[in-house]
C-alpha positions as CSV (number, residue, x, y, z in Angstrom):
1,X,174.7,180.1,40.0
2,X,170.9,179.7,40.1
3,X,169.2,178.5,36.9
4,X,165.5,178.8,37.5
5,X,164.5,176.3,34.7
6,X,166.3,173.6,36.7
7,X,163.7,173.8,39.5
8,X,160.6,173.2,37.5
9,X,158.6,175.3,39.8
10,X,159.9,173.9,43.1
11,X,162.9,175.1,45.1
12,X,164.7,174.0,48.2
13,X,165.9,176.6,50.7
14,X,168.4,176.5,53.5
15,X,167.5,179.5,55.7
16,X,170.0,179.8,58.5
17,X,170.4,176.0,58.7
18,X,166.6,175.3,58.6
19,X,165.5,173.5,55.4
20,X,162.3,174.3,53.4
21,X,160.8,173.4,50.1
22,X,158.3,175.6,48.3
23,X,157.4,176.8,44.8
24,X,158.8,179.7,42.8
25,X,155.3,181.2,42.6
26,X,155.2,181.3,46.4
27,X,158.5,183.1,46.6
28,X,157.4,185.5,43.9
29,X,154.1,186.3,45.7
30,X,155.0,189.9,46.4
31,X,156.7,191.3,43.3
32,X,158.5,194.1,45.1
33,X,160.1,191.8,47.7
34,X,163.7,190.6,47.9
35,X,162.5,187.0,47.4
36,X,160.8,188.0,44.1
37,X,164.0,189.7,43.0
38,X,166.2,186.7,44.0
39,X,164.0,184.2,42.2
40,X,162.7,186.4,39.4
41,X,165.4,185.4,36.9
42,X,166.6,189.0,36.4
43,X,169.9,189.4,34.8
44,X,172.7,190.3,37.2
45,X,171.2,188.7,40.3
46,X,173.3,185.8,41.3
47,X,172.1,183.1,43.8
48,X,174.2,180.1,44.4
49,X,173.1,176.6,45.3
50,X,174.9,174.0,47.3
51,X,175.7,170.4,46.3
52,X,172.4,169.2,47.6
53,X,170.5,171.7,45.5
54,X,169.6,174.1,48.4
55,X,169.7,177.9,48.0
56,X,171.2,179.4,51.1
57,X,169.6,182.5,52.7
58,X,171.6,184.1,55.4
59,X,168.8,184.8,57.9
60,X,167.3,183.0,60.9
61,X,165.1,180.2,59.8
62,X,163.2,180.2,63.1
63,X,160.0,181.8,61.7
64,X,160.5,181.3,58.0
65,X,157.9,178.5,58.0
66,X,155.3,181.1,59.1
67,X,156.5,183.5,56.4
68,X,156.0,180.7,53.8
69,X,152.6,179.9,55.2
70,X,151.6,183.6,54.9
71,X,152.9,183.8,51.3
72,X,150.8,180.6,50.5
73,X,147.6,181.6,52.2
74,X,147.7,185.4,52.7
75,X,146.9,184.8,56.4
76,X,149.5,185.6,59.1
77,X,149.2,183.2,62.1
78,X,151.0,185.0,64.9
79,X,149.8,182.4,67.5
80,X,153.2,180.8,67.4
81,X,154.7,183.8,69.2
82,X,156.4,185.5,66.3
83,X,158.0,188.7,67.5
84,X,160.0,191.3,65.5
85,X,163.7,191.4,66.4
86,X,165.0,194.8,67.4
87,X,166.5,196.7,64.6
88,X,170.3,197.1,64.5
89,X,171.5,200.6,64.0
């Protein structure tokens, strides 16, 4: 179970096996996002952490660094070749 006060503003993420560290304010940047919901401290939202203190997110971590940079700066750098994956029906 995730207890936000434990993180003192910083949080470690394991996104599909890739590890990241960021702040709660970065994850809450867009109030309507799933990240803001997960890390907003709302009653009934359960997020578990592993024994190393990482929150696991079951998504590809390949481009998550670019997502974090966007949330930090408001600028999307697509020069790294980020491409949207085709939607599964």
